[in-house]
C-alpha positions, 0 to 999 in steps of 0.5 A: 669395800664401802665408799661414801660420797658427800652430797656436794660431790654428786654433781660438778660444782664448777663449770671450769674444766678439770685438767689432768696430766697423764704420764707413765713408766718413768723408771726413775734412776735407781739407787744402788741395789744391795746384793741381798735384794737381788737374789731373785728375779731382780737379778735379771732386771738388774742385768737388763738395766746395766746393759741396755735400759739405763742408756735409753731411760734418761732422767733428763727426759723425764725431768723435761716432761715434768717441766712441761707439765708445770708450764701447763698448770694442771689440777692433778698428775696421774702416774700409771705405774713403773716408777721403779725398775726393780721394786726395791724398798729404797726405790719406793722411798726415792719415788715417794720423794719424786712424787712429793716434788711434782708440780701438782697433786699426784695420784699413782698406781703400781706397775709390774716393775713395782710389783716384781717380787713379793714383799711386805706392803710396808716396804713397797706400795704402802710407801705411796699411800699418800698418792694412792690408798691402802687398798685398790681400787681407790677413787680420788674425787675432784670437782666432779671428776673421779680418778679410779686407780686399779692395781694390775701389778703381780709378781711373775716368773722370770721373763714374764711381766703380765698383770692381773686385776683379780676377782676381788678387785674386779668385784669392788671395781664394779661396785665403785664405778656403778656408785660413782656413775650414779653420783654423776661423776666423770670416771677416769680409770687408771690401770698399768697393763693395757686391758685389750689384746694385741697392745703388748705380747702375751707375756706382758698382757693383762691376763684377765682383760676380758673380765675387766672389760665386762666390768666396764661395759656393765658399770661404765666409765668415761675414759681409761688410761694405761701405761706398760706398753711404752707406746702412745696409742688410742683405741677402745675398751673391747665391746664398748666405745670407752676410750682407751688411752696409752702413753709412752714411757716418760723417760724413754729415748727411741727412734720410733715416733710412737715410743718417744717420751710424751705425756697426755694433757686431758681437759675435762669440761662438764656439760648439761648431760655429760662431759667433753674430754679433750686430749693433747699429747705433749713431747718433752719440749712442749710440742703437741703431736696428737689431739683427740676429743670425745663427748661422753654422756653422764653415767655412760656404760658403753 
């Protein structure tokens, strides 16, 4: 895959911070599912939705998250997958309408629910092309910051929700990250499944996380964002000091603090030799529950 970077994108053009909102797993309320679309794995997910998930994934909670993001006047909103529940074409259409109405330009990647079964891309993820790309990985560049979207969603057997990036995408990712680093850009990588062992069970894990980590160790990145776990976590890519930042579901009601709905507010400041990245976790009511900061050298590889 070829990626050309205009000369003006090779270094930050402004000294102001770039601000990003990261949310994930909104699981937007689904339209009615036609019986023809449920004669497969979707039937189990539909049963789970009706019995449990619709009572804890609340549209009002997600709306409060979006309202709080609007109050913070961010440059872009990053949505790391699972906008849908069953991955039906009608859900993709409804999610596209939701993306249009967000208070800042959005970038999106699919999650396991969005890729629940095999279907023509035109009926699924290509409906989100405006906010992603025709193929993965992609890079959207804004004032020295490159958001790199990776697709880890694959159809899986019943009771499984694992992910895989795959050799072809990993090869393109290594080339892309290397070129973005050489261009002097801050690389913010977004993937749905957490690329580290232990953050989710095996049946939900990224099965090629070791290969993904090797690519990042070789090519470099400044920070990696993920969803899927429904947990607010902060760790590192294995074998590196690259921050790995997870976020709870944007619609989830849960008694456990680390699983309560939130979004991550990232502020990226260009410096002479790198980037200062500040993070604040926001609850739907605007409360900040956690902060972190990093100084990342330009074209960092570890």
